[in-house]
Phi, psi and omega in degrees: 000323181290334180295316182297319182295315180300314180299318180293322182297319182293334180275314187292313184300318174297325180291324178288320175298321177295318179294324179288331176285329180283324187301317179292331177292320179293322185291341180273348177294145180287141186268129179270123178284135175297140174276137176295124185278141182246142171299148185300326182290327183274344178288333179277164184280134182282141175247166179234142173228139180236147177172206179253140173289125179255318185202148173237123178246097182297330184288326183260358182056047180228159167222150184244140172231160174248116185286165176294337176282353174095358184271129173287143177224140182249136180231145174263137176240162180213189189288347175273353178287130181272129175250123178245132174095355180242128172297146176066019177070219180302321181303329180283344177292332178304331181272000186246029178305130178100347183283147174298137183222146176238128180238122173265126189215167171229157179266128167235116191049246183258358184259145171261115182258118178289123179266323178213139178237124180237121186244143180241150183291151182298000000 
């Protein structure tokens, strides 16, 4: 029985020494800092559009504005969209048709995604 114990000890001791020797080497490896991840919409350059609020479609999560150049623009909004100047957030926009609005947005494929909607009283 002592022979089996001695054999096991002879196998276990080098394994422990090997593990202890590798640990300091791992500690010396340069550590890579994780990069902060950005949502795809914010990684792109934001654009700005100004005009008058024409319509808010809560079912489709869109709002439409008429720009000063006369071109209508449609924007999608989501839970990340910041709303400034309207009570109750996006829901409050529906009662402000005709008010001046500034929308910061990014383009994703064919959609304009609103990052921030700032509305001013008429």
